[in-house]
N, C-alpha and C positions, 0 to 999 in steps of 0.2 A: 504494501500500499502506500510505502513512503515512497517508493522508484516510481510508483506511477503518478506522487504529488510532483514530486523534483520535476519528471518530464513535463505535465499540465505549466508548473513557471516556468523552466525553460522555454517552453514552447510558445506562450504567452507572454513571453517579456518580464512578467510581475516580479514584484519585490517579497523575498519571501520574509516573513517574521524575525528568524533567527538572525538574518544580515541586517535587520534595523535593530533586534535587540543588541547583539554585537557590536554595533558602532556604538549606541547608546552609554551602553554597559564602559565600554573602553573609552567613550571620546573620539571616537573616529570623524576625522572632516573627510567628508564622502561627496561624489559627485553625483550627482541626480539628474536625471531627464523625465521631465512631467508630460502628461498628454496637453498635445496642441502645442508645447512648447514653441513649435516652429512657425507658428503663425505670430510668433511676439518677435519683436524689435530683438535684435541678436536672436533670436529662437534656433540658431543652428549652434550654438554652444550648450554645452551642460551646466545645471545651475551648483555651487559651489557652497554644500552646507554643514549646520554643525547639531545633528539631530540631540535633543536631548529628552524627549519623551515619546511616549507611545501612547495609545488608547483608543475609547470611542468618544466619538462624538457626539452631540444632546440630539442628532436623527440616530444616532447609532453605526454608523462609519466608521470604520477601521483609517484612525489619524497617527499620523505625525508632526509635531510640533520641533519645531528647529531655526534654529539661525541662521537666514542666506547673507552670504558674505558677498556671491558674486552670479553672474548669466541672467537669462534673462526674466523681468517681471513687470508688467502691470500695474501693480498697486505701488503706492509712494506712500511715504510717513507723513506725520503733522507738518514737518517743513517741506514738504516734497520731492524730497530724494528718493528712489527708488529700493537703493538699497547702500548699506545694510541693514537688514531688519527681520524680526520676527515671522514666519510663514506656518498656517498652518496646512499639511500636505496630506490629503487621502490618499490612503495606499494603495489602493484599486484603481486611480491617474495615476502612480507611477510605472513609467515605465520599464527604467533601471534604476540601480542604486550601486554605487562600490564605494567601499574605499578608498581613499588617496595613498599614490606612496609620493614621497620626498626622496632627495637626491641619495639618499644611504639606503633606498629600498624598503625601509619601514614606515608603516601607516604613519600619517599627519596624523595629530592628536591635535586638541585644543583644552583649554583653560575654561571660566566660568566664563559665560556669555555676559554682555552690558544686558542689563534689568530682568535677571536672570529670576525666576520666583520657583524656589526648590519645593513650595506647598501644592501646588497646583497649578490648573486651568482651566479657566473658567468655560472654554470652548467645548471642556470635554467632561463628558460623565464620569465616566470609568478610564483611570489612569492606571495602564499596565504594568509598565518601566518606565523610570525617570532616572536622569543623569544624579550622580552623586558627588559634587563637589566638595 
């Protein structure tokens, strides 16, 4: 059964919960491709994110909270600047996600992003994983 699930994941290019959990637990900077990104300005690029939490949205969808530092984005913060800023990603709309490697071939890690809330996320009904800083 695990093999079937892995095969389906590979064929549909969806990201697995274990990849998300590992990235959150190990504080890995990741490269993410999101559904319809190619339609955005700079859409050919991958997003660079720092994932910190995983859970269910208020509507019941699996979601990931991440601090996005680069890549395509239409949303802007209060100052009108698109990045860096916090984003909530629906996991079913993530096309691919993988930890980034540095020059020394080790995974890039991050420290606590600005305005990180260790207690919870108002956009999530149920938080299953959360980074510990």
